[in-house]
N, C-alpha and C positions, 0 to 999 in steps of 0.2 A: 187310756186301751187296755183292756185286760190280757194277759199274756196269754191266754187260749187263741183269742182274736189274731193276736200278733203271729203266732206261730201257724196258724190257717192260711195266713198271707205268704208264707215262707214256703219256700219248696226244699224237700230234703232229698239227698241223692240215695238211691237205691240202686244196687247193682245185681246183675245176675248173668247166667251164661245161656247161651241155645240149649235148648233140650225139650223137644216135642213128647210130648203134648202139652208139658207143664210151661214152658218159657218158649214162644216162639217170635219169631219178627214178620212182621206183614206191613208191606208199606213202609218201613221205617219206625214200626210203631211195637212196642214189646207186648205180647199178648200171650195167651195160654192159659190153662186152667189155674195153676197157682199162683199165677200173674194176676187175674182175676181177684181170686181171694184175698192177696196181699193189697191189692187195690182198694177193696172192700174194708179191710182192717185200718187202712189210713184215713179213709172216708169217714167211716164210724169214730176214729179218735179225734177227725175235724182237721188232720193234718194233709198236706198235699206232697205225695211222692213226684220225685224225677226218675222214673224207672230207666234205665240204661244196660244194654246188654254189651258186654265184653267177652272177649276170650276169658276162661276160668281164673287161668294165673294172674291176669289183671284185676280182675273183679275182685279176688281175693285178696291182693296187694292195696288195691284201693280201701276196701273195708278194714282193712287191719291198720292202716295208717291215717285215715283221714277222720276226725272226729264228727259225730251225728251223720254216719253214713251207715246204711243199712244193707244186707246181703240175703238172699235166698237163692236157691235151695241147699242152705248149708248143712251138712251132716254133722249131729252132735255128738262129739267123741270125747273121750276121756282127756285127750290129749290137748282139744280145743277148748275144753270146758272153762279155762280161767282166761281166755283170749276173748272171748266176746259177751255181750250181753245175749242171752237167748230169751227171745220175747214169745214166740209161738209157734207149734207144730204147724208144717204147712206139706208134710208128704212123709212117705218112708221109702228106702230105698231096699231092693232085694237084689243085690248086685250078684253075679258072676261072669264067667269067661264066655266070649262072642267069638266065633270063627266064620269062616267062607263054608256054607255047606258043601262045597265041591273038595273041600279038604277033607278027603276019607282016610288021610295019613296021621290026623289029628285027635288023639284019644286022651282025655283027662278024666280020671277017676278020684284022685285024689289031690290036695293042693300040691303035693310034692311033686307030682308028676307034671304039673304045669310048667315047671322051672326049665323043663327041656327046651320050652318054647320061646321064641322072640315076642315079647307083649309091648304094645303101646299103651300108654296111661299119661294122665293129665298131671301137670304140676299142681303143687298145693292141693290135689284130691285126697280125701281122706282114704281113699281105696288105695292110691298110690302110697301113701304114708303108711299104711297099713302092710301091705305085700313087702314093701322095702324091709321093714320092720322083722319080717318072717325070710327075709335073706334073698328075696328076688332081685333080679337085674332087670330093668325095663327101660324102653326106649322112653324118654319124656317128650311131651307135647304141651302146647297152649291151652289147647280146648278139646272137647269131645268129639268135633268135628275133623279135627287134624288126627285123631286118633284112628276114626273111621277111614278117612283118606289114606292111611298107610295101611290099613287092613285089604280096603278094597285094591290098592295096587300091590298086594302082596308083599309088601316090604317088612311088614310083621306076621306072625301066626294068628296072635290073639288080641283082643283088647277085653276090657272089662265095662259092662253096662249092665242096666236093669232091663229083662226081658220087654217089659212095656214099651220103654225106651226105644229098644231096638226097633221094634216094629214100626212106633212113629218116625225114628229117624231114617228107616229105610224107605218108608213112604216120601218123607222129606228129600231124601236124596234121588228119589225115581228108580229105585231098585225093584226087580220083579220079585213077586212074594216066593219066600224060601231062599232068598238069595244067602241070607245070613242064618247062623244056628246057634243058639244058646246052648251050650254042652255041658256048663257045670257052675250050680249055685254054689257062693262062696259065705257059707255061713255067718263068718265073721265080718262080713260087709253087709248085713242086715242092721238098718239104722233109723233113726227118725230123723228127718229133714227139717229145719228151722228157718224162720225169718229172726235174724240176728242184727247186732248193732256192734259196731265200735267202741271198744273200752270206755272212749272220752266222750261218748253221746250222753247229751243231758238228761240225767234221770227222769224229769218230768215228761221225756217224749217216750222214754221206756214205760213209764206206768200208764200212760195215756194209750198207748197201744196193747199193753197186756189187759188192761181195763177194756178194751173193744174187743178183742179176742174174746174174753169172758160173756162179752154181751153178745156176740155175733152167735158163739157156740150155743148161748143159751136160747138163742131165737130161732134157729134153723140147723139143721145137720151138715155139716162141713164135708166136704168132696174127700179129705183125708182121714175123716173118722178117728180123731184123736180125742 
């Protein structure tokens, strides 16, 4: 039996978080724009993914500790460069501060000004790690939905997310249009997002997926245009 055929019959754990429209959960199945791209890469590599959605802190921990485990959409940062195998870009983050539209008392024109406000952010998120490095004090949550919950409950003043994801999350939570407001883009948090793998992952799997990415990229324009 060939190694490729054997791998095709085996499933490989792939973890992610809720982040509409890229990663959604419909009737217990993980869907979304980026999810379908990731499935396409595994299919092209003749590998079978077992895609599971966890709170981000747990997804990150699982991918960090268990060999032959994959994760998306993971921001590729200098601090993480040696911690994962970086397989293929699947998107790009343009992050910034979000608040409730009714909070007219909140004004952020510089990154330093934002330090006066209470901010909810996710554990092991690259944006959290970056702002902590800049001296921010934040309320840590397990995933982005928990951060939104705190904002909506007015227990924090700000959260950090991409404006595209803000709109999708607003729809997912059933909020009225204009309920949330993206008030300040953080240039330091503009970064590529990747499908990545645990450092102990079989190199043959990495090569197969990277080759699949190049094949798919040449065959058609990818949604993330990388």
